[in-house]
C-alpha positions as CSV (number, residue, x, y, z in Angstrom):
1,M,-8.0,34.6,14.0
2,N,-10.5,31.9,13.2
3,I,-9.9,30.3,9.8
4,G,-13.0,28.8,8.8
5,D,-13.3,26.7,5.6
6,S,-10.1,28.4,3.4
7,D,-7.1,27.7,2.6
8,V,-4.8,30.6,3.5
9,T,-1.3,31.7,3.8
10,F,0.4,33.9,6.1
11,N,3.3,35.5,4.3
12,N,5.8,36.6,6.6
13,N,9.0,37.0,4.3
14,T,7.0,40.2,2.3
15,V,9.1,42.7,4.0
16,T,12.8,41.7,5.4
17,D,12.4,43.8,8.5
18,T,8.7,44.2,9.4
19,R,6.6,40.7,9.8
20,I,3.5,40.6,8.7
21,F,2.5,38.6,11.9
22,E,3.4,38.9,15.5
23,H,1.5,35.5,16.5
24,I,-1.5,33.9,15.1
25,N,-4.5,32.1,17.2
26,L,-5.9,29.0,14.6
27,N,-9.2,27.9,15.9
28,L,-9.7,25.0,13.7
29,E,-12.3,22.8,16.0
30,N,-15.7,24.7,15.0
31,P,-16.6,24.2,18.4
32,D,-20.0,26.3,18.0
33,S,-20.7,24.8,14.7
34,Q,-21.2,27.8,13.2
35,S,-19.7,26.4,9.6
36,P,-22.1,23.9,7.4
37,H,-18.7,21.8,7.3
38,T,-16.4,20.4,10.0
39,I,-12.8,21.9,9.9
40,Y,-9.9,19.6,9.7
41,R,-7.3,21.0,8.3
42,G,-3.3,20.2,7.3
43,V,-0.2,23.0,8.2
44,S,2.6,23.9,6.2
45,V,5.5,25.3,8.0
46,T,8.2,27.3,6.6
47,E,11.4,28.9,8.5
48,K,13.0,31.9,7.2
49,N,16.1,29.1,6.5
50,Q,13.6,27.1,3.7
51,T,12.7,24.4,6.0
52,K,9.4,23.3,5.6
53,T,7.5,21.1,8.1
54,V,4.1,19.2,6.5
55,F,1.8,18.4,9.3
56,P,-1.3,16.8,7.0
57,F,-3.7,16.4,9.6
58,V,-5.0,19.0,12.3
59,H,-8.1,19.7,14.3
60,F,-7.7,22.1,17.3
61,T,-7.3,25.4,19.1
62,S,-3.6,26.5,19.2
63,I,-1.8,29.5,19.3
64,I,1.4,30.4,18.0
65,G,3.8,33.0,19.0
66,N,3.1,34.6,22.2
67,G,1.4,31.2,23.7
68,D,2.1,27.7,23.6
69,I,-1.6,26.3,24.2
70,T,-2.3,23.2,21.8
71,N,-4.9,21.0,21.1
72,S,-4.3,18.2,18.8
73,P,-3.6,14.6,18.4
74,D,-0.8,15.8,16.1
75,D,2.0,15.4,18.6
76,P,4.5,16.7,16.1
77,Y,2.7,19.5,15.0
78,S,1.8,20.1,18.7
79,A,5.9,20.3,19.8
80,K,6.5,22.4,16.8
81,M,4.4,24.7,17.5
82,N,5.2,24.8,21.5
83,S,8.7,25.5,20.7
84,L,8.0,28.8,19.0
85,S,7.7,31.5,21.7
86,N,7.4,34.2,18.6
87,T,7.1,34.4,15.0
88,K,9.9,35.9,13.4
89,S,11.6,32.3,12.6
90,V,8.6,31.6,10.5
91,G,8.7,32.8,6.6
92,Q,5.3,31.3,5.6
93,F,2.1,29.4,7.4
94,H,0.3,27.7,5.3
95,V,-3.3,26.2,5.8
96,H,-4.7,24.2,3.4
97,D,-7.2,20.9,3.7
98,P,-5.4,17.9,5.1
99,L,-3.3,16.1,3.1
100,P,-4.0,11.9,2.7
101,P,-2.2,9.8,6.2
102,E,0.8,8.1,4.9
103,I,1.5,4.5,5.4
104,I,5.2,5.4,6.1
105,T,6.4,1.7,6.6
106,L,5.0,-1.2,6.8
107,D,6.1,-4.9,7.8
108,N,4.8,-8.1,6.9
109,I,6.0,-10.4,10.0
110,G,3.6,-12.9,9.9
111,G,3.3,-14.3,6.1
112,L,1.0,-13.4,3.4
113,P,-1.5,-16.7,2.0
114,A,-0.9,-18.6,-1.0
115,D,-3.1,-17.7,-3.7
116,D,-5.0,-20.9,-3.3
117,A,-5.3,-20.3,0.8
118,Q,-9.0,-20.6,2.2
119,Q,-8.0,-18.9,5.9
120,F,-5.1,-17.0,6.9
121,A,-3.9,-14.7,9.6
122,F,-0.7,-12.6,9.5
123,K,0.6,-9.7,11.7
124,L,1.3,-6.0,10.3
125,N,3.3,-3.6,11.7
126,G,4.9,0.1,10.8
127,T,4.3,3.3,11.1
128,A,1.4,6.0,9.7
129,T,0.7,9.5,9.7
130,P,-0.5,10.1,13.6
131,A,-4.5,10.4,14.0
132,S,-4.7,8.0,11.1
133,E,-6.7,5.1,11.7
134,L,-5.3,1.7,9.9
135,N,-8.0,-0.9,8.2
136,G,-7.2,-4.2,6.4
137,A,-9.2,-5.5,3.7
138,F,-9.9,-7.2,1.0
139,L,-10.8,-5.2,-2.7
140,N,-11.7,-6.9,-6.0
141,A,-10.6,-6.1,-9.2
142,A,-12.8,-2.6,-9.3
143,D,-11.4,-1.8,-6.1
144,Q,-14.6,-2.5,-4.3
145,S,-14.0,-3.5,-0.4
146,L,-14.9,-7.5,0.0
147,L,-14.2,-8.3,3.4
148,D,-13.0,-5.9,6.4
149,G,-10.6,-6.6,8.8
150,P,-10.1,-5.0,12.3
151,M,-9.4,-1.5,12.7
152,A,-6.4,0.1,14.6
153,T,-6.2,3.3,15.3
154,A,-2.3,4.4,15.1
155,A,-0.9,5.5,18.2
156,S,0.9,9.5,18.7
157,N,4.2,8.3,18.3
158,Q,3.0,7.0,14.8
159,T,3.4,3.4,15.5
160,Y,0.3,0.7,15.1
161,Q,0.5,-3.5,14.7
162,Y,-2.5,-5.6,14.6
163,E,-2.9,-9.4,13.5
164,W,-5.5,-10.3,11.1
165,Q,-7.5,-13.5,10.6
166,A,-10.2,-13.5,7.7
167,D,-11.5,-16.2,5.3
168,V,-9.8,-15.1,1.7
169,P,-12.5,-14.7,-0.8
170,T,-12.7,-16.4,-3.9
171,E,-12.6,-13.8,-6.6
172,Q,-10.1,-11.8,-8.1
173,H,-8.9,-9.6,-4.6
174,K,-6.2,-7.7,-3.6
175,I,-4.9,-7.7,0.4
176,V,-4.2,-4.0,1.4
177,P,-4.0,-1.9,4.4
178,E,-5.8,1.7,4.1
179,A,-5.0,4.1,6.1
180,N,-7.8,7.5,6.7
181,Y,-8.9,9.6,9.4
182,P,-10.9,8.9,12.1
183,A,-14.9,9.7,11.7
184,P,-16.0,12.8,11.2
185,Y,-13.2,13.1,9.1
186,T,-13.1,10.7,6.9
187,L,-11.7,11.2,3.1
188,A,-13.5,9.9,0.6
189,N,-9.8,8.2,-0.9
190,P,-7.7,6.5,1.6
191,T,-4.2,5.9,1.3
192,R,-3.6,2.3,0.4
193,K,-0.6,-0.3,0.2
194,I,-1.0,-3.4,-2.1
195,L,0.2,-6.5,0.2
196,K,-0.4,-9.3,-2.4
197,D,-2.5,-9.4,-6.1
198,L,-4.2,-12.5,-6.2
199,P,-4.9,-13.4,-9.6
200,P,-8.9,-14.2,-10.9
201,P,-9.7,-17.7,-9.4
202,E,-9.4,-20.5,-12.4
203,L,-11.5,-23.6,-13.3
204,A,-8.4,-25.9,-13.0
205,F,-7.2,-29.2,-12.0
206,L,-6.9,-29.9,-8.3
207,K,-5.8,-33.5,-8.4
208,A,-4.4,-35.3,-12.0
209,P,-3.5,-39.2,-12.0
210,T,0.2,-39.7,-12.3
211,H,0.2,-43.4,-13.1
212,F,-1.9,-46.2,-13.2
213,E,-0.8,-50.2,-12.1
214,F,-2.3,-52.7,-13.2
215,A,-0.2,-55.4,-11.6
216,S,1.3,-58.4,-13.2
217,M,-0.7,-60.5,-15.5
218,P,-0.4,-64.8,-15.9
219,L,1.5,-64.7,-19.7
220,T,-1.5,-66.1,-22.2
221,N,-2.1,-65.9,-26.2
222,S,-5.0,-65.5,-25.1
223,Q,-7.7,-62.5,-24.8
224,S,-7.6,-61.3,-21.0
225,P,-10.1,-60.4,-18.7
226,I,-11.1,-57.1,-17.9
227,Y,-8.8,-55.5,-15.1
228,S,-9.4,-52.4,-12.9
229,Y,-6.3,-50.9,-12.0
230,D,-5.1,-51.5,-8.2
231,G,-4.7,-49.4,-5.3
232,T,-0.9,-48.6,-5.8
233,S,-2.2,-46.5,-8.2
234,D,-1.9,-43.0,-8.1
235,A,-5.3,-41.9,-10.0
236,D,-6.9,-38.9,-8.3
237,L,-8.7,-36.5,-10.3
238,M,-10.6,-33.3,-8.5
239,I,-11.6,-30.4,-10.8
240,S,-11.6,-27.2,-8.6
241,D,-14.1,-24.7,-9.8
242,P,-13.7,-21.1,-7.5
243,R,-15.4,-19.3,-9.9
244,N,-17.7,-16.3,-8.6
245,G,-21.6,-15.8,-10.0
246,T,-22.0,-17.9,-13.0
247,R,-20.1,-21.1,-13.7
248,G,-19.8,-21.8,-17.9
249,D,-19.6,-25.4,-18.7
250,W,-17.0,-27.5,-18.4
251,A,-16.0,-31.5,-19.1
252,V,-12.9,-33.5,-18.8
253,Q,-11.6,-35.7,-21.5
254,V,-9.3,-38.5,-21.9
255,N,-7.1,-39.2,-24.8
256,L,-5.2,-42.0,-25.0
257,T,-1.6,-40.7,-26.7
258,K,0.8,-44.0,-26.6
259,Q,-0.7,-48.0,-26.7
260,F,0.4,-50.6,-24.3
261,T,4.0,-50.7,-25.7
262,A,6.9,-52.7,-24.3
263,T,10.7,-51.9,-25.7
264,P,12.6,-55.8,-24.8
265,A,16.5,-55.5,-24.9
266,N,18.2,-55.7,-28.6
267,M,14.3,-56.4,-30.0
268,P,12.0,-54.4,-31.6
269,A,9.0,-52.8,-29.6
270,S,6.1,-54.8,-28.9
271,T,2.6,-53.2,-28.9
272,L,-0.7,-54.4,-27.8
273,N,-3.5,-52.4,-29.8
274,D,-7.1,-51.7,-28.3
275,A,-5.7,-52.6,-24.5
276,L,-7.5,-50.2,-22.3
277,I,-10.9,-50.6,-22.0
278,W,-13.5,-47.7,-21.9
279,T,-17.2,-48.4,-20.4
280,K,-19.7,-45.3,-20.1
281,D,-23.0,-45.5,-20.5
282,A,-23.5,-49.3,-20.8
283,Q,-21.1,-49.8,-23.8
284,T,-17.6,-51.3,-23.4
285,T,-14.7,-50.2,-26.1
286,P,-11.6,-49.6,-26.7
287,L,-9.4,-46.4,-26.5
288,Q,-8.4,-45.2,-29.8
289,L,-5.0,-43.5,-30.0
290,N,-5.6,-40.0,-30.1
291,V,-9.5,-39.9,-30.3
292,P,-10.6,-38.1,-26.8
293,Q,-13.4,-39.9,-24.8
294,Q,-15.4,-37.4,-22.4
295,L,-15.4,-38.9,-18.8
296,F,-18.1,-35.8,-17.1
297,S,-19.2,-32.9,-18.0
298,K,-21.0,-29.9,-16.3
299,S,-23.5,-27.6,-17.5
300,S,-23.7,-23.9,-16.4
301,Y,-25.4,-23.2,-13.4
302,S,-25.2,-19.9,-11.1
303,L,-23.0,-20.2,-7.3
304,G,-25.2,-21.4,-4.2
305,A,-24.5,-20.7,-1.0
306,S,-24.2,-24.8,-0.8
307,T,-22.4,-25.4,-4.1
308,P,-19.5,-27.1,-3.7
309,D,-16.3,-25.9,-5.2
310,V,-14.3,-29.2,-5.8
311,E,-15.8,-32.2,-8.1
312,N,-14.4,-35.5,-7.3
313,L,-14.3,-37.9,-10.4
314,T,-11.7,-40.4,-8.9
315,D,-14.5,-43.4,-8.7
316,L,-15.7,-42.3,-12.0
317,L,-12.7,-42.4,-13.3
318,K,-12.4,-46.0,-11.9
319,S,-15.4,-47.2,-13.1
320,T,-14.4,-46.1,-16.7
321,L,-11.1,-46.8,-17.8
322,Q,-10.1,-50.4,-17.6
323,A,-7.8,-52.4,-19.3
324,Q,-8.2,-55.9,-21.5
325,F,-5.1,-57.5,-23.2
326,P,-5.8,-58.8,-26.6
327,A,-4.6,-62.5,-27.7
328,G,-1.8,-62.9,-29.1
329,P,2.2,-63.3,-28.2
330,K,3.3,-61.2,-25.9
331,D,6.7,-60.0,-24.5
332,A,7.3,-61.6,-21.4
333,D,9.0,-60.1,-17.7
334,V,9.1,-56.8,-20.1
335,P,6.9,-54.0,-18.8
336,Y,4.1,-52.6,-21.1
337,T,3.3,-48.7,-20.5
338,A,0.8,-46.7,-22.0
339,E,0.5,-43.1,-22.0
340,L,-2.8,-40.6,-21.1
341,E,-3.9,-37.7,-21.6
342,F,-6.7,-35.5,-19.3
343,I,-8.2,-32.6,-21.0
344,L,-10.3,-30.2,-19.1
345,V,-12.6,-28.6,-21.5
346,T,-14.5,-25.0,-20.2
347,A,-16.6,-22.4,-22.2
348,P,-16.7,-18.5,-21.9
349,Y,-18.3,-17.6,-18.5
């Protein structure tokens, strides 16, 4: 009996003592190309005790019952059929469309990348449906492939192991292994497992200042010179913009939230107003409390191959933000501290 592009169930339980079939000769390879479609099938065997075994993918010739001929990449199925000397124990035999391959177990043994990683390598191993292939992929938010990794075929014992090295895409993506059958039996919808779902990349501070040091100044009632902060400052300012496509407008603002203030022991606080100086566009003015000043802005632009993802504003900030202490009395041996706020302003993109 040749079975072509059909879904067939053989019921051997219809009559208790009379079997409908004594043996079955399955030809699923279609060697003469008589069918317009490639024949690849799944098989379910239900025994008289209702034990059911499902083989999701078979593509071979086999004889069930009075022979033990098999030719299949599916070793469990071959072993099952070879163990049947006849069909008396079979209650139902179902030939159907192949079920999707299954990733049975999946172990990540090499470490997944951090959300902001640019490159990574990790190892996977586990078990999958026999005859299936596994492919690593990055998928975007719409489940479209961004970058394929190496492919490895599951062996007959269903085990697989491979190491994956790749550059990480800069847009939102998921890291997934995919299981499918090899060409020409590939299914339109492979089985996928999500290893990691990375959020969409965002415009953000890569580094922001933590403190500015203006060192020690001579005590005087006169107005001081203009000072830049010194090398002990932690004043790196870097903006990361890994967004794909058209990148929208953005700007960095600096806001003074607390004037230079000292608090001597058992004395009222002393404040030095107008002591932080803003030098921009050939103008020098004191920073005013809670009046943000724009340090840098960037207009919307389309991403190009040589477009940098990081804007380093460290030098610009040092030439813009300075200190000049006003005339008048000041407290000795007491540190004066001020507080600044850095604001990243974005436009829709």
